[in-house]
Wavefront OBJ file of the C-alpha trace (Angstrom):
o trace
v 0.000 0.000 0.000
v 1.289 3.452 -0.910
v 1.948 5.775 2.022
v 0.199 9.127 1.678
v 1.670 12.330 3.039
v -0.697 15.279 3.312
v 1.556 18.270 2.753
v 2.310 21.390 0.723
v 5.539 22.663 -0.739
v 5.980 25.756 1.396
v 5.993 23.771 4.648
v 9.451 23.005 5.988
v 7.998 20.649 8.556
v 6.243 18.698 5.822
v 9.519 18.657 3.887
v 11.260 16.850 6.749
v 8.751 13.998 6.540
v 8.609 14.004 2.743
v 12.402 13.886 2.432
v 12.647 10.985 4.875
v 10.058 9.070 2.843
v 11.749 9.991 -0.426
v 15.211 8.849 0.619
v 13.982 5.712 2.405
v 12.849 3.976 -0.760
v 9.382 3.385 0.673
v 6.454 3.785 -1.721
v 4.739 7.088 -1.005
v 2.854 9.936 -2.622
v 2.149 13.540 -1.628
v -1.422 14.732 -1.160
v -1.736 18.492 -1.595
v -3.151 20.508 1.288
v -4.303 23.999 0.261
v -3.018 25.696 3.396
v -3.213 29.277 2.167
v -6.908 28.917 1.367
v -7.647 27.607 4.841
v -7.704 23.842 4.309
v -6.093 22.997 7.652
v -8.565 25.230 9.498
v -11.604 23.528 8.012
v -13.680 21.383 10.410
v -13.481 18.322 8.169
v -9.676 18.483 8.079
v -9.469 18.718 11.863
v -12.003 15.934 12.333
v -10.681 13.498 9.750
v -6.936 14.244 9.534
v -5.408 16.323 12.322
v -7.185 17.979 15.229
v -4.165 20.278 15.592
v -4.859 21.774 12.167
v -1.344 21.204 10.845
v 0.680 19.412 8.210
v 2.231 16.957 7.694
v -0.163 14.078 8.169
v 0.964 10.593 7.132
v -1.468 7.782 6.407
v -0.263 4.215 5.919
v -3.226 1.870 5.914
v -4.716 2.087 9.403
v -1.803 4.148 10.714
v -2.262 7.911 10.839
v 0.537 10.048 12.246
v 1.165 13.749 12.693
v 4.275 15.747 13.625
v 7.289 15.428 11.367
v 9.577 13.864 13.985
v 7.075 11.089 14.683
v 6.678 10.432 10.958
v 10.455 10.305 10.550
v 10.640 7.757 13.359
v 7.976 5.673 11.637
v 10.004 5.762 8.424
v 13.008 4.550 10.430
v 10.988 1.694 11.905
v 9.785 0.591 8.459
v 13.027 1.079 6.540
v 15.750 0.566 9.144
v 17.318 3.846 8.007
v 18.156 7.230 9.559
v 17.880 6.191 13.201
v 21.554 5.880 14.116
v 23.674 2.741 14.264
v 23.847 2.322 18.041
v 21.615 3.168 21.013
v 23.968 6.051 21.779
v 23.610 7.409 18.276
v 19.833 6.960 18.405
v 19.688 9.115 21.528
v 21.922 11.717 19.902
v 19.655 11.796 16.859
v 16.699 12.408 19.160
v 18.592 15.191 20.919
v 19.138 17.023 17.641
v 15.545 16.483 16.509
v 14.306 18.087 19.729
v 16.849 20.902 19.418
v 15.791 21.613 15.858
v 12.102 21.651 16.727
v 12.681 24.110 19.566
v 15.592 26.267 18.427
v 15.857 26.132 14.641
v 12.888 25.078 12.531
v 10.183 26.615 14.690
v 11.897 30.002 14.562
v 12.981 29.755 10.923
v 9.451 28.844 9.885
v 7.911 31.721 11.805
v 10.445 34.273 10.571
v 10.094 33.141 6.955
v 6.306 33.376 7.249
v 6.392 36.860 8.747
v 8.804 38.134 6.096
v 7.279 36.543 3.015
v 3.691 35.451 3.483
v 2.187 38.428 5.300
v 1.278 41.685 3.554
v 4.260 44.002 3.710
v 2.489 46.535 5.932
v 1.716 43.830 8.514
v 5.249 42.494 8.966
v 6.385 43.200 12.562
v 9.925 44.543 12.181
v 10.875 44.265 15.866
v 9.639 40.670 16.115
v 11.474 39.735 12.928
v 14.712 41.282 14.204
v 14.381 39.427 17.503
v 13.724 36.123 15.757
v 16.660 36.620 13.406
v 18.924 37.142 16.408
v 17.805 33.849 17.905
v 18.244 32.121 14.567
v 21.776 33.459 14.229
v 22.629 31.804 17.541
v 21.138 28.517 16.293
v 23.060 28.688 13.018
v 26.265 29.235 14.974
v 25.639 26.126 17.085
v 24.923 23.962 14.047
v 27.827 25.356 12.018
v 30.290 24.745 14.860
v 29.001 21.209 15.373
v 29.446 20.393 11.686
v 33.103 21.444 11.619
v 35.051 18.349 10.559
v 31.874 16.285 10.212
v 29.954 15.047 7.201
v 26.721 14.424 9.121
v 25.237 15.681 12.369
v 25.358 12.280 14.101
v 27.825 9.492 13.350
v 29.076 8.773 9.868
v 25.778 8.443 8.007
v 22.657 10.391 7.161
v 20.121 10.349 10.007
v 16.889 11.991 11.028
v 18.993 14.668 12.697
v 20.085 15.840 9.250
v 16.643 15.416 7.712
v 15.139 17.444 10.541
v 17.640 20.292 10.774
v 17.655 20.920 7.018
v 13.879 21.418 6.951
v 13.835 25.158 6.244
v 17.373 25.734 5.016
v 16.835 25.007 1.314
v 14.033 27.530 0.832
v 14.866 30.537 -1.364
v 12.692 33.118 0.389
v 14.702 35.583 2.506
v 14.461 35.233 6.261
v 18.008 35.947 7.413
v 19.782 32.735 6.444
v 22.589 33.122 3.918
v 24.368 29.827 3.253
v 27.681 31.445 2.428
v 27.840 32.961 5.913
v 27.953 29.475 7.437
v 30.514 27.394 5.508
v 30.042 24.148 7.430
v 26.259 24.302 7.068
v 26.686 25.183 3.407
v 28.936 22.169 2.761
v 26.547 19.883 4.678
v 23.521 21.098 2.696
v 25.429 20.520 -0.535
v 26.395 17.027 0.631
v 22.805 16.201 1.532
v 21.513 17.481 -1.807
v 23.864 15.018 -3.537
v 22.272 11.980 -1.872
v 20.518 9.918 -4.582
v 16.814 10.733 -4.622
v 17.109 14.144 -2.939
v 14.740 16.824 -4.183
v 14.197 20.470 -3.351
v 10.974 21.012 -1.363
v 9.237 22.718 -4.285
v 10.059 19.728 -6.484
v 9.209 17.100 -3.892
v 5.804 18.410 -2.773
v 2.997 20.216 -4.601
v 2.492 23.903 -3.928
v 4.867 26.857 -4.154
v 4.654 30.674 -4.084
v 4.817 30.636 -7.893
v 1.548 28.714 -7.980
v -0.159 31.532 -6.093
v 1.467 34.415 -7.965
l 1 2 3 4 5 6 7 8 9 10 11 12 13 14 15 16 17 18 19 20 21 22 23 24 25 26 27 28 29 30 31 32 33 34 35 36 37 38 39 40 41 42 43 44 45 46 47 48 49 50 51 52 53 54 55 56 57 58 59 60 61 62 63 64 65 66 67 68 69 70 71 72 73 74 75 76 77 78 79 80 81 82 83 84 85 86 87 88 89 90 91 92 93 94 95 96 97 98 99 100 101 102 103 104 105 106 107 108 109 110 111 112 113 114 115 116 117 118 119 120 121 122 123 124 125 126 127 128 129 130 131 132 133 134 135 136 137 138 139 140 141 142 143 144 145 146 147 148 149 150 151 152 153 154 155 156 157 158 159 160 161 162 163 164 165 166 167 168 169 170 171 172 173 174 175 176 177 178 179 180 181 182 183 184 185 186 187 188 189 190 191 192 193 194 195 196 197 198 199 200 201 202 203 204 205 206 207 208 209 210 211 212
């Protein structure tokens, strides 16, 4: 049975789950969610797919999961990939997934939304500046950790990489310039060379160009 991932291209959190599915070799397909026209706020979406009103949502037969980290873990359970090679590595992967959710992706996603998907006259400059300061601190932590490393944990691609990259390939400006962070830049290049990798706008339906 083909796994379905309810998602849309602009969502970095959906990209984390979609990329894990894509690189795992599991059979899957994206199902477009029209977020910007209110699909996730509709009562039927909340009742039938996700009461939290979010993407991604993964459906595999009778299994329905939400939250990208949980979906990534499910992919690991089914494929045997991306979970770390030892119990110690598995815990370290989890540590980075939690860090990303709290310190990196949540703030990158919010800042990118405020700077690109709100009307220009409604963009809160002081909030954006504050968020960019916090993001700069997160980039510095990740860049320093990647010095001398190919991957965030161990010697292979894991969910730590697939999680932390979630928003870093998007072209919209939100204060992240790859060239400013050479170790992150090299890591993103390395990840994009993994067979099967796709940019979020190529992997999932929906992009700003579709709404232009």
